[in-house]
C-alpha positions in Angstrom: 0.4 35.7 -14.1 0.3 32.0 -14.7 2.6 29.1 -13.5 3.2 26.3 -16.0 5.0 23.1 -15.1 6.5 21.4 -18.2 7.5 17.8 -18.6 10.9 16.4 -19.8 12.3 18.5 -22.6 15.2 16.2 -23.5 16.5 18.5 -26.1 13.2 19.0 -27.9 13.4 22.8 -28.4 11.1 23.2 -31.3 8.1 21.5 -29.6 8.8 23.7 -26.6 8.4 26.8 -28.7 5.2 25.6 -30.1 3.9 24.6 -26.6 4.7 28.1 -25.3 2.8 29.7 -28.3 -0.1 27.3 -27.6 -0.4 28.5 -24.0 0.1 32.1 -25.0 3.1 32.3 -22.7 4.0 35.9 -21.6 7.6 36.1 -20.6 7.2 39.2 -18.5 4.4 37.7 -16.4 4.4 33.9 -16.5 6.6 31.5 -14.6 7.8 28.2 -16.1 8.8 25.2 -14.0 10.7 22.4 -15.7 10.6 18.8 -14.4 14.2 17.9 -15.2 16.0 16.1 -18.0 16.3 19.3 -20.0 18.9 17.6 -22.2 19.8 14.3 -23.9 18.4 12.2 -26.8 16.6 15.1 -28.5 18.3 17.2 -31.3 18.6 20.6 -29.5 19.9 20.1 -26.0 22.1 23.2 -26.2 19.2 25.4 -27.3 17.0 24.0 -24.5 19.6 24.7 -21.9 20.4 28.2 -23.2 16.7 29.1 -23.3 15.8 27.9 -19.8 18.9 29.4 -18.3 18.1 32.7 -20.1 14.7 32.9 -18.3 16.5 33.7 -15.0 14.2 34.1 -12.1 11.1 33.4 -14.3 12.1 29.7 -14.4 12.4 27.0 -11.8 14.2 23.8 -12.6 15.0 20.4 -11.0 17.7 18.1 -12.1 16.9 14.8 -13.8 19.1 11.7 -14.3 20.2 12.9 -17.7 21.2 16.3 -16.4 23.2 14.7 -13.5 24.9 12.2 -15.8 26.0 15.1 -18.1 27.5 17.0 -15.1 29.3 13.8 -14.1 30.7 13.3 -17.6 32.0 16.9 -17.5 34.0 16.0 -14.3 35.2 12.7 -15.7 32.9 10.3 -13.7 30.8 9.0 -16.6 30.4 9.1 -20.4 27.5 10.2 -22.5 26.2 8.0 -25.3 26.2 8.9 -29.0 22.4 8.5 -28.9 22.2 11.4 -26.4 23.1 13.8 -29.2 25.1 16.1 -26.9 28.1 16.9 -29.1 27.0 20.5 -29.7 26.6 21.0 -26.0 29.9 19.4 -25.2 31.6 21.7 -27.7 29.9 24.9 -26.6 32.3 27.7 -25.8 30.3 28.6 -22.7 30.1 25.0 -21.4 31.7 25.8 -18.1 29.0 28.4 -17.5 26.3 25.9 -18.3 27.7 23.3 -16.0 28.0 25.9 -13.2 24.3 26.8 -13.8 23.2 23.2 -13.8 25.0 22.7 -10.5 22.9 25.4 -8.9 19.7 23.6 -9.7 18.1 21.5 -6.9 16.5 18.0 -6.9 13.3 19.4 -5.4 11.5 22.7 -5.9 8.7 23.7 -3.5 6.4 26.7 -3.2 4.5 26.8 0.0 2.3 29.7 -1.2 1.0 27.5 -4.1 1.3 24.3 -2.1 3.3 22.9 -5.0 6.3 20.6 -5.1 8.2 19.5 -8.2 10.7 16.6 -8.5 12.0 14.7 -11.5 11.2 11.1 -10.6 9.5 10.9 -7.2 9.7 11.0 -3.4 10.8 8.0 -1.4 7.8 6.5 0.5 9.8 6.4 3.7 10.3 10.2 3.6 8.0 13.0 4.7 8.2 16.4 3.1 10.7 17.8 5.7 13.0 14.8 5.2 12.8 15.1 1.4 13.7 18.7 1.4 16.6 18.2 3.9 18.0 15.4 1.8 17.6 17.4 -1.4 19.3 20.4 0.2 22.4 18.3 1.1 22.8 17.3 -2.5 22.5 20.9 -3.7 25.2 22.0 -1.3 27.5 19.3 -2.5 26.9 20.1 -6.2 27.6 23.7 -5.6 30.7 23.4 -3.4 32.1 19.8 -3.7 30.8 18.3 -6.9 33.5 15.8 -7.4 33.0 14.4 -3.9 29.3 13.8 -4.7 29.7 12.6 -8.3 32.4 10.1 -7.5 30.0 8.1 -5.3 26.7 8.8 -7.1 26.3 5.7 -9.2 24.8 2.5 -7.9 21.4 1.0 -6.8 22.0 0.6 -3.1 20.8 1.1 -0.5 17.2 0.6 -1.6 15.7 1.7 1.7 16.2 4.9 3.7 16.3 2.9 6.9 19.3 1.0 5.6 21.4 4.1 5.0 24.6 3.9 7.0 27.2 6.2 5.4 26.9 9.7 4.0 27.6 8.2 0.6 24.6 5.9 1.1 22.5 8.9 1.9 23.6 10.9 -1.1 23.1 7.9 -3.5 19.6 7.0 -2.1 18.5 10.7 -2.4 19.6 11.0 -6.0 18.1 7.6 -6.9 14.7 8.5 -5.4 14.5 12.0 -6.8 15.9 11.2 -10.3 15.6 7.5 -11.1 12.8 5.8 -9.2 9.5 4.7 -10.8 8.4 1.7 -8.8 8.9 0.5 -5.2 8.6 -2.8 -3.5 5.5 -3.0 -1.1 7.8 -2.1 1.8 8.9 1.1 0.2 12.3 -0.1 -1.1 13.3 1.5 -4.4 13.1 -0.6 -7.5 15.3 1.1 -10.1 15.2 -1.2 -13.2 11.6 -1.5 -14.3 10.4 1.2 -16.8 7.0 -0.1 -17.9 3.7 1.5 -17.2 1.3 0.5 -14.5 0.3 -3.1 -14.1 -2.2 -4.1 -11.5 -0.9 -7.7 -11.5 2.6 -6.7 -10.6 3.9 -6.9 -7.0 5.7 -3.6 -7.6 3.9 -0.4 -6.6 4.3 3.0 -8.3 6.0 5.3 -5.8 3.0 7.7 -5.7 0.7 5.0 -4.4 2.9 4.6 -1.4 3.3 8.3 -0.9 -0.4 9.3 -1.0 -0.9 9.3 2.8 1.6 12.1 3.2 0.9 15.8 3.0 -1.6 16.6 0.2 0.6 19.2 -1.4 0.4 19.1 -5.2 3.3 17.2 -6.7 4.5 17.4 -10.3 7.0 14.9 -11.7 8.4 13.8 -15.0 10.8 10.9 -15.9 8.1 8.2 -16.5 7.1 8.4 -20.1 5.4 5.1 -20.1 2.6 6.6 -17.9 1.7 8.8 -20.8 0.8 11.6 -18.4 -1.5 9.5 -16.3 -1.6 9.4 -12.5 -4.5 8.0 -10.7 -4.0 10.3 -7.7 -5.7 13.7 -8.0 -2.9 15.9 -6.5 0.0 14.1 -8.1 0.7 15.1 -11.7 2.7 13.0 -14.2 4.0 15.3 -16.9 6.5 13.3 -19.0 4.4 12.5 -22.1 7.3 11.1 -24.1 8.1 14.0 -26.4 11.6 12.7 -27.2 10.0 9.4 -28.3 7.8 11.1 -30.8 4.8 11.7 -28.6 3.9 14.9 -26.8 5.3 17.7 -24.7 2.9 18.8 -21.9 2.5 21.8 -19.6 0.2 21.9 -16.6 -1.2 25.3 -15.5 -1.1 25.4 -11.7 -3.8 28.2 -11.4 -6.4 26.7 -13.7 -5.4 23.0 -13.3 -5.5 22.6 -17.1 -3.1 20.6 -19.3 -1.8 21.7 -22.7 0.1 19.4 -25.1 1.7 19.6 -28.5 2.8 16.7 -30.7 6.5 16.2 -31.5 6.2 16.5 -35.3 
């Protein structure tokens, strides 16, 4: 049995099938973890969602910002853009089932046996593992039982620091922003949600993982940040969004062998 963590699919179903062939994926034995953003901007979001959902217990998923935005659009709290190429998904006869399945997926997956944690964007520097899991679990409970309550207050860039959380809505918004939108932070750990560039040593901004590295040394896999091109300078933190939807590569990381496998998006 092998465990593969795969970067952002974003509707790129054909590259996913080539990647699985490349790693000699065995459906009866192997487990696939997906770093979020299963859908949006690529040509086959419906196929990606159907495939991953069809894996059942052999797949683990976290929600990304595009996944959450699509859920919010279903409930009337946002709109999807034409560039997201989601018309086929919106018109699917089983769309309510897909939305229900998405709402069952967490913001963080963790396996203590493998000492492995997966999140779409990152972990707030002010958190420890216990706080991150507790905050994520609260979002999951709301998505499953009170989605409109959560989604109606989800959008916004404040508060930027966990210590500044006052209301429950603040807590929910901060958690979603950290787990699905963050790339950089200010030096004091405040989330910076606008910058999408790669690493820049001259910048005053810090990649979230540089501020996190003094926490527990559990392996952390994340996606979301295509500009990194799969590079993380920290040994136990693995960047897996290699920009497939932008014409670059789709990447899988094997937990057991610590090897990476990539295919081009032809």
